[in-house]
N, C-alpha and C positions, 0 to 999 in steps of 0.2 A: 504494499500500500504506500502511495506517495505521501510525503509530508505536505500538509496544507500550505506550508511556507516555501516550498521548493519552487525554483524558477526554471521554466522550460525555456531553452535557448531558441530564439527565432532564427532558424537556419536560412530562411529565404534571404538572399542578399548577403549572407555571411558565409560563403562557401570556401574561402581560402584560409590558410593558416594565418596570414597576416591580419585578416579581419577578426578571426577568433581571438588572436592574441591581443589585439586592440581592445576588445570587449573585456577580456579576462583581466587586463591591467586596470581598466576602469578609470577612476579619478586619480589613481596613483601617478606621480610623475614618472616619466621615462627614466630619469636619472636614479630616483629612489628605488624603482623596481630592478633596475640593472644592478645597483649596489647590493640589493638584498639577495641576489642569486649569484653575485660575484662574477659578472661578465661586464664587458665595457659597454658604455651607453651607445657608442657607435655601432657595435655589433647588434644590440637590441633594436636600434633604429633601422638597420638593414632588414631584420626580420619583419618589422612593422611595415616596411615599404615593399616587402615581397621580393627583396633582391637575393635573399638566401634563406635556407632553412637550417634550423639547429640540429645538432646531433641528439640522439635519443636521451642521453644523460642530461643535457641542458634543457630539453623539453620537459623532462620530469621535474626539474627544479622550478621551471616556470609554472607547471601545473600545480605543484605543491604550494608555491608562493601565492598564487592567485586562487587557490582552493577550488580548482576545477578538475574534472576528469581528464586523465592523460589521453584517453582515446577520443574524447570530445575535442581537445585541443589539437590533436594531430590529424584526426579524420572527420571531425564534425559529427561523430556518432554519440548517442546518449544525450542525457540532459545536462545542463549546466547546474552544478550543485549550489545549494543555498549559500550565499557568501556571508551570512550572519550566524547561522546555527550549524552544529555538528561539524565544525571544521576539522577536528582530529579524526572523526570517522571518515570524512571525505578524503583526507590525506592518506589515511591507512588504506583505503580502497584503491586509490591511485597507485600507491606502492605495490600493493598486492597484484594489481592488474599487470603492472610493469614486470614484476619478478616472475609472474607466471608465463609471460610471453618471451621475455628477453633475459640474457645473461650479460653482465658487464665484464669485459675482458680488459685487464690492465694494459695501459699503453706507456711505453718507455721512449726516451729520445736515444737513438743509437749513439750519439756523440758522447753520452755520459755513462754508457754501459761499462761495467768493470767486472773483474773476476774471470775465472775460467769455467766454461761450460754453462754459465747462467747469463741472462741478460742484465739484470740489475738487482741489487737488494731492494727490499720493499720501499725504502724511503726515497727511492729514485723514481717512483711511479708518478707520471706527470698528468695522466688523464685516463679515462675509461671509455671504451667504445661498446656499444650494445649490439649483440648478435642474437638472432632468433634461435631459441632452444631447439625448435624442429629442424632448422638448417644444420645446426651442430650435430644433432643426433643422426640426421640423414648422412652426413659426411663421416661419421664415426669418430667425432673429436670429443675429447674430455676437456671441459672448461679449464680445469686446473693446469692443464698442459699447454694452454694457449697464451700468447702474448702479442701485443701490437707494438710495432717499431715503425719508425719513419725513415725513408730512404733519403740518402744524400748523394749527390753527384749524378753523372750521366753515363756511367760505364755500362748500365744495363738497359739503356734506351734501345729500341722503343717500348720494350716490355715494361720497364720500371723507370719512372721519371723522378727527379728530385722532389722531395716532400710527399711522395705517394705513401699511402698507408699499407703496411704489410702485416698480415696476420701469420704468425709463425706457430707451428705445431712443435713444440719442444720435446714432445713424446716420440717424435719420429726423427731419429738421427742416423738412420741406416743409409749409407751412400747408395743412391740410385742414379745411374747415369742420366744426365739431361735435366734432372730436377734442380730447382733453385733452392739454395740453402742460405740461411744466415750462419756465418761461421766467423771464428776468430783465428787469425794466423799471427802468432806473436802477440803484439799489443793492439793490432788493428782489427776492426770488424768489417765484414764484407757481406754483400748479398750477391752470390755468384752461382752459376751452373757448375756442377761438378761432374767430372769424368775420371774414372780410374783406368790407368793404363796397364798394359801387360807387365811392364817392368816394376810395378808397384808405385810408381809416381802418380800423383793426382793433379789433374788440370783444373784451374779455376778459370771458367770461361766467361767472358763478357759478351753480352748480346750486341753491344756497340762495337762494331768491327774496327773502329779507330783505336781500340785498346787491344794490345797483344794479351794472349792467354798467359796466365801465370802458372808456373810449375812448382808444385810442392814435391821435393824429392823424397824418395822412400825413407831415407835416413833422417828426414825432418818431420815426418808424419806426427811425432809426438807434440809438435808445436801447433798442429792444426786441431781445432776443437769445433766440431759441428754442433751448433746450438739448436737448430731445428729447421724443418722444411717450410718454405714459404707456401701457404695453401690458398691464399686470397690476397688480391691487390685492389686497393681502393684508390681511385684517382679522379681528379677533376677533368672535365672534357675541354675546359678553356680557362 
């Protein structure tokens, strides 16, 4: 049964994310709302102008702050919760809906990765990206073995461009010819295709043919640490 004080959102004419976000913010100033969810005012204004869309974790923060349903904010589905009553319940429902549908995977910045065989210690996590549970299950991935890193450089173009997002399965470190791995050789991190040669050497292959393949000699294999296989690439189209 609906609460008599609940507010149904008039979807007519409010079909875009930007329009729903504007209504959710209401009379709160853009600056105050941005500060409350720890994003820049400029980024929030881009969302309000329809110039870009937030990642799921940011959208969740917006929904919680505005006390609206995450599914309504993202897709225009369901009703807009009452902004005066049952705020804790509404927030709990939004979080529950999100957790049921998505898993947050920790994101690291490759440039600050340290240690051997691991991406980073926990304190180096910079952000989280949301992935659908059904997709992870379909691919056979375990969330605890996944990490997000961000590419740097042009050696893997056109497959990977600088600042592209890479999902790495750290549970898969078995060398398979032609697959792309995040690896550490010495103190440097790379995203390269790997190929094992008959003499025991391993080739680090760049998709950008302006770069020569690197060779890890058989007697240097102990310096090579495969961190995980790249299983997904996220990139902007322009």
